[in-house]
VMD Tcl script that draws the C-alpha trace (Angstrom):
set ca {
  {53.79 166.40 129.66}
  {51.37 165.21 132.35}
  {52.04 162.09 134.34}
  {49.20 160.39 132.44}
  {50.74 161.49 129.15}
  {54.11 160.14 130.21}
  {52.57 156.79 131.07}
  {50.63 156.65 127.79}
  {53.76 157.65 125.90}
  {55.70 154.88 127.60}
  {53.00 152.37 126.78}
  {52.97 153.54 123.17}
  {56.74 153.17 122.89}
  {56.53 149.70 124.42}
  {53.73 148.74 122.04}
  {55.68 150.00 119.04}
  {58.77 148.14 120.18}
  {56.84 144.92 120.70}
  {55.09 145.37 117.33}
  {58.47 145.82 115.60}
  {59.74 142.70 117.30}
  {56.61 140.80 116.30}
  {57.02 141.90 112.68}
  {60.62 140.68 112.71}
  {59.58 137.41 114.32}
  {56.82 137.04 111.77}
  {59.38 136.33 109.05}
  {60.56 132.81 109.86}
  {62.31 130.59 107.34}
  {61.07 127.03 107.34}
  {63.89 124.66 106.36}
  {63.05 121.05 105.51}
  {66.02 118.72 105.79}
  {65.80 115.17 104.48}
  {67.03 112.36 106.69}
  {66.54 110.70 110.05}
  {68.01 113.46 112.23}
  {69.15 117.05 111.80}
  {72.77 117.61 110.89}
  {74.66 118.95 113.91}
  {76.83 120.98 111.52}
  {73.78 122.56 109.90}
  {72.19 123.31 113.27}
  {75.34 125.07 114.50}
  {75.76 127.05 111.28}
  {72.10 128.06 111.21}
  {72.61 129.62 114.64}
  {75.55 131.61 113.27}
  {73.45 132.78 110.32}
  {70.55 133.77 112.61}
  {72.91 135.84 114.75}
  {73.98 137.78 111.66}
  {70.40 138.06 110.33}
  {68.12 139.06 113.21}
  {64.40 138.92 112.52}
  {64.60 135.77 110.39}
  {64.49 132.76 112.72}
  {64.98 129.39 111.05}
  {62.82 126.40 111.96}
  {64.26 123.03 110.94}
  {61.95 120.13 110.14}
  {63.47 116.72 109.43}
  {61.50 114.51 107.03}
  {62.43 110.96 106.02}
  {64.03 110.43 102.62}
  {61.02 108.57 101.26}
  {58.59 111.46 101.91}
  {60.81 114.56 101.95}
  {60.71 115.62 98.33}
  {57.05 114.81 97.86}
  {56.13 116.83 100.94}
  {57.85 120.07 99.92}
  {56.55 119.77 96.36}
  {52.99 119.20 97.55}
  {53.18 122.21 99.89}
  {54.49 124.40 97.08}
  {51.74 123.33 94.67}
  {49.16 123.99 97.41}
  {50.42 127.55 97.80}
  {51.97 127.03 101.23}
  {55.67 126.60 100.34}
  {58.52 126.13 102.77}
  {61.36 128.61 102.56}
  {64.23 126.23 101.93}
  {64.46 122.52 101.30}
  {67.07 119.81 100.78}
  {66.05 117.94 97.62}
  {67.50 115.78 94.86}
  {68.86 118.04 92.12}
  {67.00 115.96 89.53}
  {63.77 117.64 90.70}
  {64.98 121.20 90.07}
  {63.99 121.45 86.41}
  {60.46 120.29 87.09}
  {60.08 122.66 90.04}
  {61.50 125.60 88.09}
  {59.41 124.87 85.01}
  {56.31 125.05 87.21}
  {57.45 128.37 88.74}
  {57.75 126.89 92.23}
  {61.37 127.81 93.01}
  {63.64 130.80 92.40}
  {67.18 130.80 90.97}
  {70.23 130.75 93.23}
  {72.75 132.49 90.98}
  {76.39 131.37 90.88}
  {79.27 133.61 89.87}
  {81.88 132.28 87.45}
  {84.30 131.95 90.35}
  {81.76 129.95 92.36}
  {81.23 127.59 89.40}
  {84.97 127.10 88.89}
  {85.45 126.17 92.52}
  {83.43 122.95 92.07}
  {84.54 119.68 90.52}
  {83.66 119.17 86.85}
  {79.96 119.06 85.94}
  {78.62 119.76 89.44}
  {77.15 123.15 88.41}
  {75.53 121.32 85.47}
  {73.47 119.24 87.91}
  {71.61 122.39 88.99}
  {71.64 124.39 85.73}
  {69.17 124.73 82.87}
  {68.11 127.67 80.70}
  {71.37 129.31 81.75}
  {70.37 129.63 85.41}
  {71.26 127.78 88.58}
  {68.24 126.56 90.53}
  {69.88 125.03 93.58}
  {72.93 125.24 95.78}
  {74.68 121.81 95.83}
  {74.86 120.35 99.32}
  {75.65 116.65 98.82}
  {77.60 114.76 96.19}
  {77.84 111.08 95.44}
  {80.05 109.14 93.08}
  {80.42 105.38 92.82}
  {83.31 102.93 92.69}
  {83.68 99.15 92.39}
  {84.11 97.17 95.61}
  {85.42 93.63 95.31}
  {85.72 90.72 97.72}
  {89.35 89.58 97.55}
  {88.63 86.28 99.29}
  {86.05 85.34 96.68}
  {88.47 86.31 93.92}
  {91.01 83.93 95.44}
  {88.45 81.14 95.81}
  {87.50 81.55 92.14}
  {91.09 81.28 91.01}
  {91.40 85.02 90.27}
  {94.16 87.37 91.36}
  {92.76 89.09 94.49}
  {94.93 92.15 93.89}
  {93.82 92.58 90.28}
  {90.26 93.94 90.05}
  {88.64 94.27 86.62}
  {89.47 97.34 84.54}
  {87.08 96.73 81.62}
  {83.53 95.50 81.35}
  {84.76 92.34 79.63}
  {87.02 91.58 82.59}
  {84.24 92.41 85.04}
  {81.82 90.00 83.37}
  {84.48 87.28 83.17}
  {85.35 87.73 86.87}
  {81.67 87.62 87.85}
  {81.27 84.41 85.84}
  {84.25 82.78 87.53}
  {82.98 83.66 91.01}
  {79.46 82.49 90.21}
  {80.64 79.17 88.79}
  {83.49 78.38 91.21}
  {82.12 79.57 94.55}
  {78.78 79.56 96.32}
  {78.51 83.33 95.96}
  {77.07 85.44 93.16}
  {79.55 87.33 91.03}
  {78.01 90.80 90.83}
  {75.21 92.77 92.54}
  {72.61 93.93 90.03}
  {70.16 96.58 91.26}
  {66.77 96.38 89.48}
  {64.08 97.02 92.07}
  {61.34 99.57 91.43}
  {63.34 102.25 93.19}
  {65.20 105.37 92.05}
  {68.71 103.92 92.32}
  {67.93 101.31 89.66}
  {68.15 104.20 87.20}
  {71.24 105.52 88.98}
  {73.05 102.20 88.79}
  {72.37 101.92 85.06}
  {73.68 105.44 84.53}
  {77.03 104.34 85.95}
  {77.25 101.97 82.98}
  {76.25 104.83 80.65}
  {78.94 107.14 81.99}
  {81.66 104.51 81.94}
  {81.09 104.18 78.19}
  {80.88 107.83 77.15}
  {77.09 107.78 76.85}
  {74.40 110.29 77.78}
  {70.63 110.57 78.15}
  {69.99 114.18 77.11}
  {72.38 116.68 75.55}
  {72.96 120.37 76.27}
  {70.38 121.34 73.63}
  {67.65 119.20 75.20}
  {67.80 116.35 72.68}
  {67.18 112.84 74.00}
  {70.35 110.81 73.28}
  {69.50 107.57 75.06}
  {69.21 105.42 71.93}
  {72.90 105.33 71.04}
  {75.66 102.80 70.40}
  {77.26 103.68 73.73}
  {74.09 103.03 75.68}
  {73.23 99.87 73.75}
  {76.62 98.48 74.76}
  {75.90 99.53 78.35}
  {72.50 97.85 78.50}
  {73.89 94.73 76.80}
  {76.73 94.52 79.35}
  {74.20 94.82 82.18}
  {72.16 92.01 80.61}
  {75.27 89.82 80.28}
  {76.44 90.29 83.88}
  {72.93 89.62 85.22}
  {73.53 85.92 84.47}
  {76.05 85.97 87.35}
  {74.11 88.21 89.73}
  {72.12 87.47 92.88}
  {68.90 85.59 92.22}
  {65.94 87.84 91.33}
  {67.63 91.26 91.01}
  {64.28 93.04 90.59}
  {63.78 92.44 94.32}
  {66.89 94.40 95.31}
  {67.80 98.07 95.66}
  {71.35 99.22 96.30}
  {71.34 99.00 100.11}
  {69.95 95.46 99.94}
  {72.61 94.42 97.43}
  {75.24 96.06 99.64}
  {73.99 93.96 102.58}
  {74.65 90.75 100.60}
  {78.15 92.00 99.84}
  {78.78 92.81 103.52}
  {77.73 89.26 104.31}
  {80.49 87.97 102.03}
  {78.13 86.50 99.44}
  {78.77 88.80 96.46}
  {81.95 89.19 94.46}
  {81.50 92.82 93.35}
  {79.16 95.77 93.77}
  {78.90 99.39 92.65}
  {78.60 101.53 95.78}
  {79.21 104.99 97.17}
  {81.93 106.09 99.59}
  {79.75 105.38 102.61}
  {80.22 101.62 102.15}
  {83.84 102.00 103.25}
  {82.78 102.64 106.82}
  {80.45 99.65 106.85}
  {83.28 97.35 105.71}
  {85.54 98.04 108.68}
  {84.33 95.05 110.66}
  {83.79 92.44 107.94}
  {85.74 89.18 108.09}
  {86.91 89.15 104.47}
  {89.51 91.16 102.61}
  {88.17 93.76 100.23}
  {89.27 96.51 97.88}
  {87.76 99.49 96.09}
  {88.69 100.72 92.64}
  {87.42 102.69 89.65}
  {84.30 101.44 87.90}
  {85.34 99.24 84.94}
  {85.19 100.86 81.50}
  {83.21 100.07 78.39}
  {84.70 99.97 74.86}
  {83.74 103.61 74.07}
  {85.03 105.11 77.31}
  {87.42 108.06 77.18}
  {88.38 107.71 80.84}
  {87.07 106.66 84.25}
  {83.47 107.72 84.77}
  {80.54 107.62 87.17}
  {77.14 109.17 87.59}
  {77.53 112.48 89.42}
  {74.54 112.76 91.76}
  {73.94 115.89 93.79}
  {71.36 117.00 96.26}
  {70.71 120.71 96.58}
  {69.25 123.46 98.68}
  {66.23 124.82 96.81}
  {64.51 128.11 97.62}
  {60.75 128.08 97.11}
  {58.79 130.96 95.65}
  {56.05 132.90 97.42}
  {57.28 132.95 101.02}
  {58.36 136.57 101.21}
  {61.77 135.49 102.54}
  {63.31 134.28 99.28}
  {66.36 136.58 99.52}
  {67.07 135.50 103.09}
  {66.61 131.82 102.18}
  {69.12 132.24 99.32}
  {71.54 133.83 101.77}
  {71.07 130.91 104.17}
  {71.52 128.33 101.40}
  {74.75 129.95 100.25}
  {76.03 130.23 103.84}
  {75.37 126.57 104.65}
  {77.10 125.44 101.44}
  {80.04 127.88 101.35}
  {83.46 126.16 101.11}
  {84.26 126.19 104.83}
  {80.83 125.13 106.11}
  {80.32 122.60 103.32}
  {83.67 120.90 104.05}
  {82.62 120.53 107.67}
  {79.27 119.05 106.63}
  {80.88 116.60 104.18}
  {83.21 115.34 106.89}
  {80.25 114.81 109.22}
  {78.23 112.92 106.61}
  {81.08 111.02 104.89}
  {80.22 112.56 101.49}
  {82.34 112.87 98.39}
  {83.63 116.49 98.43}
  {81.99 118.96 96.07}
  {85.14 121.04 95.64}
  {88.83 120.14 95.26}
  {91.40 121.71 97.56}
  {94.04 121.13 100.24}
  {91.52 119.53 102.60}
  {90.67 116.93 99.94}
  {94.35 116.29 99.19}
  {94.95 115.66 102.89}
  {91.92 113.36 103.07}
  {93.20 111.17 100.21}
  {96.72 111.14 101.66}
  {95.31 109.86 104.94}
  {93.00 107.29 103.31}
  {93.74 106.15 99.75}
  {90.34 104.42 99.46}
  {88.90 107.87 98.68}
  {90.90 108.10 95.45}
  {88.60 106.19 93.02}
  {85.61 108.28 94.07}
  {87.46 111.43 93.01}
  {89.38 110.16 89.99}
  {86.13 109.13 88.26}
  {84.70 112.67 88.32}
  {86.63 113.91 85.29}
  {84.69 111.79 82.79}
  {81.50 111.44 84.82}
  {78.10 112.80 83.89}
  {75.28 114.55 85.75}
  {71.90 113.13 86.59}
  {69.66 114.03 83.61}
  {67.49 117.12 84.17}
  {64.05 116.60 82.63}
  {60.80 118.39 83.38}
  {59.26 115.20 84.78}
  {61.86 113.39 86.84}
  {59.34 110.75 88.00}
  {58.57 109.99 84.36}
  {62.29 109.76 83.61}
  {62.90 107.51 86.58}
  {59.99 105.16 85.85}
  {60.93 104.88 82.18}
  {64.52 103.97 82.98}
  {63.52 101.47 85.65}
  {61.07 99.77 83.28}
  {63.79 99.57 80.63}
  {66.32 97.98 82.99}
  {63.78 95.54 84.45}
  {62.60 94.41 81.03}
  {66.16 93.52 80.03}
  {67.39 91.85 83.24}
  {64.26 89.69 83.34}
  {64.62 88.69 79.69}
  {61.30 90.24 78.64}
  {62.98 92.52 76.10}
  {66.21 92.65 74.15}
  {68.48 95.66 74.85}
  {67.92 97.42 71.50}
  {64.14 97.18 71.67}
  {64.07 98.32 75.30}
  {66.40 101.24 74.57}
  {64.39 102.45 71.58}
  {61.14 102.24 73.53}
  {62.57 104.15 76.49}
  {64.09 106.86 74.29}
  {60.74 107.48 72.64}
  {59.03 107.69 76.03}
  {61.52 110.24 77.32}
  {60.57 112.68 74.56}
  {57.42 113.39 76.59}
  {59.39 114.35 79.69}
  {62.30 116.46 78.41}
}
mol new
graphics top color blue
foreach p $ca { graphics top sphere $p radius 0.5 }
foreach p [lrange $ca 0 end-1] q [lrange $ca 1 end] { graphics top cylinder $p $q radius 0.2 }
display resetview
């Protein structure tokens, strides 16, 4: 080979090598994570995944909770989907029904590793459409000082709805505080808070066959109990979402609230004594319940890196990595195991958040989650403001949900 040929050959090899590298680098996975800052655990684990999967660099974009889900949905509808996104599991059915995401299959062993019903939060038509990444249950927090001031036993929180309403009444009438924090703002957790009443009375919104079951005796009792306790709530509950109600409780001006495990950390520096226990039960309850809310990793269709995005989603949420992430975020664990047993042994305030899972229920999966949410919010608001009686509001809402199932 001539010197010129050798040089040209070397250039050709270099060009081919650089082209191969460019092709590999041209297959990035865009990951949208909801929140205010990227999870350090996720960032570290993404680097591990990238090392094992060369040619598929991951770019992480953090989007605020209020815009996150809308952004990834809009991009998908526009034909420019992201590879992977952290979204509320309630959106999965709508996204899948519109052919915007791909399944993330679970083996039977993977399903069995989770707490009860968690796979149900991402399943419809026999397929799993997300990989659970965050889990929230609720418990009842009570202000022991206000219980004492109202003549109640501070070490005896309510066990039933009847006791809860009676305790709220006593606090409202005998102290300067309100008895119970009612959430009724035009915001998604107004629906969530009502569903805690549903699942502490054996109720449901939609069954496994897709039938709307909202208009039931169980749910009528739930909506009636919410109406009754509103008389002893903070003034104007339609102005408050859960974090705003929690702020009143932290200020010592509410007797009881329903809140997630994260409130425990916020209560460390308060000046009053407090406790946390299972959500009180309605007359039809079979055991302690709560709404089981999950967020999931969803893989969007049409990126050309769907298989790699599924691999990344499963890696970030595998038992070891997920446990590390839950500890970082203070989340209710998705899976039972020795680490959870040790956590409860070290801090018994975790117990009610786990004991309520057995009889809890998943967030309803409908094809239009915004329609579901708005219908439920309107129902709750109409009752707590006295504009509608529980039965009429329930019947109206159930009929409206038929359009969104």
